[in-house]
C-alpha positions in Angstrom: 0.1 0.1 -0.1 1.2 3.4 -0.8 1.4 5.9 2.1 -1.4 8.5 1.8 -3.8 6.2 -0.1 -6.5 3.8 1.3 -7.1 0.4 -0.4 -10.5 -1.0 -0.4 -11.2 -4.7 -1.1 -14.9 -4.0 -2.1 -15.8 -4.1 -6.0 -18.5 -1.9 -7.3 -22.1 -3.2 -7.5 -22.7 -4.6 -10.7 -26.3 -5.6 -11.9 -26.9 -7.3 -15.2 -29.9 -6.3 -17.1 -32.5 -9.0 -18.2 -35.8 -9.3 -20.1 -37.7 -8.6 -17.0 -36.1 -5.3 -16.4 -38.1 -2.3 -17.6 -36.0 0.1 -19.4 -38.2 2.9 -18.0 -39.9 3.9 -21.2 -42.4 1.2 -21.2 -41.0 -0.3 -24.4 -42.3 -3.8 -25.3 -39.5 -6.1 -25.4 -40.1 -9.8 -26.6 -37.9 -13.0 -26.5 -38.8 -16.1 -28.9 -39.7 -19.2 -27.0 -40.8 -21.6 -29.8 -42.8 -22.2 -32.9 -45.8 -24.5 -33.2 -46.8 -26.2 -36.4 -49.6 -28.0 -38.0 -50.3 -29.4 -41.3 -53.4 -28.8 -43.6 -53.2 -31.2 -46.5 -49.9 -30.4 -48.1 -48.9 -27.1 -46.3 -47.2 -27.0 -43.1 -48.0 -23.9 -41.0 -45.8 -22.4 -38.3 -46.6 -19.8 -35.6 -43.8 -18.2 -33.6 -44.6 -17.8 -29.9 -43.0 -15.0 -27.6 -42.7 -14.0 -24.1 -43.0 -10.0 -23.7 -42.6 -7.6 -21.2 -44.0 -4.0 -20.9 -44.3 -1.6 -18.1 -43.4 -4.3 -15.6 -45.8 -6.8 -16.7 -45.0 -9.9 -18.7 -47.3 -11.8 -21.1 -47.4 -14.4 -24.0 -47.7 -13.4 -27.6 -47.9 -15.1 -30.8 -47.7 -14.1 -34.5 -49.9 -15.0 -37.3 -49.5 -18.4 -38.7 -47.4 -18.6 -42.1 -46.6 -21.3 -44.5 -43.3 -22.9 -43.8 -43.0 -26.2 -45.4 -44.7 -29.2 -47.2 -46.4 -32.1 -45.4 -48.8 -34.9 -46.2 -51.9 -35.3 -44.2 -53.9 -33.2 -41.5 -53.0 -32.4 -38.0 -55.2 -30.5 -35.5 -53.9 -27.3 -34.2 -55.1 -28.1 -30.6 -53.4 -25.1 -28.9 -54.3 -22.5 -31.3 
């Protein structure tokens, strides 16, 4: 230690920002959590699912289904 200076062992507080932290402006922030699919004849449909936060509240959100492939048969979109 140098005379006239004091040493401290403590580190500055560090806080990592996450999705649940509100940036203060109430901005909507979303993170993709998965994609569900179903088949109608020859068209495979996909729907993206997200978990979003806005103003300190979190909620689930999904987008409009879109064609994303080819399939044979019919499956039921049970959770749609």
